[in-house]
C-alpha positions in Angstrom: -83.7 147.8 90.2 -84.5 144.6 88.3 -85.6 144.6 84.7 -87.3 141.8 82.8 -86.2 141.1 79.2 -88.0 139.1 76.6 -88.3 138.8 72.8 -89.9 136.8 70.1 -93.2 136.1 71.9 -94.9 135.4 68.5 -98.5 135.3 69.8 -97.8 132.5 72.4 -100.3 133.7 75.0 -99.6 130.9 77.6 -95.8 131.7 77.5 -96.5 135.4 77.6 -98.7 134.8 80.7 -95.9 132.8 82.3 -93.3 135.5 81.6 -95.6 138.2 83.1 -96.1 136.0 86.2 -92.3 135.7 86.6 -91.7 139.4 86.1 -94.4 140.2 88.6 -93.0 137.7 91.2 -89.5 139.1 90.7 -90.9 142.6 91.2 -89.2 144.0 88.1 -89.6 147.7 87.6 -89.4 147.7 83.8 -89.9 145.1 81.1 -88.0 145.4 77.8 -89.3 143.5 74.7 -86.9 143.1 71.8 -89.5 142.7 69.2 -91.8 140.2 67.4 -94.9 140.6 69.5 -96.6 139.7 66.2 -100.3 140.6 66.9 -102.0 143.3 68.8 -104.1 140.7 70.8 -100.9 139.9 72.8 -101.7 143.0 74.8 -104.3 140.9 76.7 -101.6 139.2 78.7 -99.1 142.1 78.9 -101.9 144.2 80.6 -101.2 142.1 83.7 -97.7 143.4 84.1 -97.1 145.4 87.3 -94.4 147.5 85.6 -94.2 149.5 82.4 -93.1 147.9 79.1 -90.8 149.4 76.5 -90.5 147.5 73.2 -89.1 147.7 69.7 -90.8 146.3 66.7 -89.4 143.1 65.1 -89.6 141.9 61.5 -92.8 139.8 62.2 -94.8 142.6 63.8 -97.7 143.3 61.5 -100.1 146.2 62.2 -97.7 148.5 64.0 -100.2 151.3 64.5 -102.7 149.0 66.1 -100.0 147.3 68.2 -99.1 150.8 69.5 -102.7 151.6 70.2 -103.3 148.3 72.1 -100.1 148.8 74.2 -100.5 152.5 74.9 -101.7 151.8 78.5 -99.0 149.2 79.0 -96.0 151.0 77.7 -94.4 152.3 74.5 -93.4 150.5 71.3 -90.6 152.0 69.1 -89.6 151.6 65.5 -86.0 150.7 65.1 -84.2 151.1 68.4 -84.9 152.2 72.0 -82.3 154.0 74.0 -82.4 154.9 77.6 -80.2 155.5 80.7 -81.0 153.6 83.8 -78.9 153.8 87.0 -76.2 155.6 85.0 -76.1 152.8 82.5 -76.4 153.6 78.8 -78.8 151.0 77.3 -79.8 150.3 73.7 -82.3 147.7 72.4 -83.0 146.6 68.9 -84.4 143.5 67.2 -81.9 142.2 64.8 -78.3 141.1 65.5 -76.3 142.6 62.6 -74.9 145.5 64.6 -74.5 143.9 68.0 -70.7 143.3 67.9 -70.0 146.7 66.3 -72.1 148.5 68.9 -70.4 146.6 71.7 -66.9 147.3 70.3 -67.8 151.0 70.3 -68.0 150.8 74.1 -70.7 153.5 74.0 -73.3 151.3 75.6 -73.2 149.4 78.9 -76.0 147.1 77.8 -77.2 145.9 74.4 -80.4 144.0 74.1 -81.5 142.2 71.0 -83.8 139.4 69.8 -84.6 137.8 66.4 -82.2 134.8 66.5 -84.4 132.8 68.9 -81.2 131.8 70.7 -80.2 133.3 74.1 -77.0 135.1 74.3 -75.4 136.4 77.5 -71.9 137.7 77.1 -69.6 140.7 77.5 -67.4 142.5 75.0 -65.2 144.8 76.9 -67.4 146.7 79.4 -70.6 146.0 77.4 -73.1 143.4 78.5 -75.0 141.8 75.7 -78.3 140.0 76.3 -80.6 138.2 73.9 -83.2 136.5 76.1 -83.9 133.9 73.4 -87.5 133.2 72.3 -90.3 133.5 74.8 -92.7 132.0 72.3 -90.8 128.7 72.0 -92.2 128.0 68.5 -88.8 127.6 66.7 -86.5 126.0 69.2 -89.1 124.4 71.6 -87.4 126.3 74.4 -89.1 129.3 75.9 -86.7 131.7 77.7 -86.6 135.2 79.2 -83.9 137.2 81.0 -83.7 139.0 84.3 -81.1 141.7 85.0 -80.4 143.4 88.3 -79.2 146.9 87.3 -77.5 147.5 90.7 -75.4 144.3 90.8 -75.2 143.9 87.0 -76.1 140.3 87.4 -78.1 138.7 84.5 -79.6 135.3 84.1 -81.6 133.4 81.5 -84.8 131.8 82.9 -86.5 128.9 81.1 -90.3 129.0 81.2 -91.8 125.7 82.2 -94.8 124.1 80.5 -96.9 124.6 83.5 -98.8 127.8 83.9 
C-alpha cells in the first residue's frame, strides 16, 4: 500500500493539481494532508484524487466548517490530530512541529507526519519514521514538494513538483 503525503498547499491550485496527478499515477490508496489547505475552493483540485483524503487543519485554515463541507465527498478533515493504524503501523498526523521529537521518543508511533515548517524532514528516531513533506504550495521557499510512502516496504521519498503541469 502506498500513501501520498502533502502539507501547506496554501491555495496553490496548479501545485495541488500536480500533486494529485502524481498521487493518481503512483496509485496511492490514501492521501494524508498535514494542514494549511487555506481555502475551501482547493477542494476543486482534490476532487480529482482516485483515493480518499484524511487531513488535519493548520494554523492558516480559515473557515473550517466550510472546508469540512467542501471536502466531505473527498475525505475527512480533523481538528488537532489524526490517528490511524495502517498495515499494523500506528500513525499520527498533526500540523505543528512542537511535539514531534517527544512523540517519536515515546516510541508509541511507527509514523509521525507533520507540516507547518515548509521544510521537508525525512528521518528516524528509534523505530519511528518522521515525515514532513515540505510545502506543496511553494510560496515560502520556492520549492514545492510532497512525499510518497510504501507502507509494506517502509520506503519513503520526497518528490519535488516541477513547474510544468
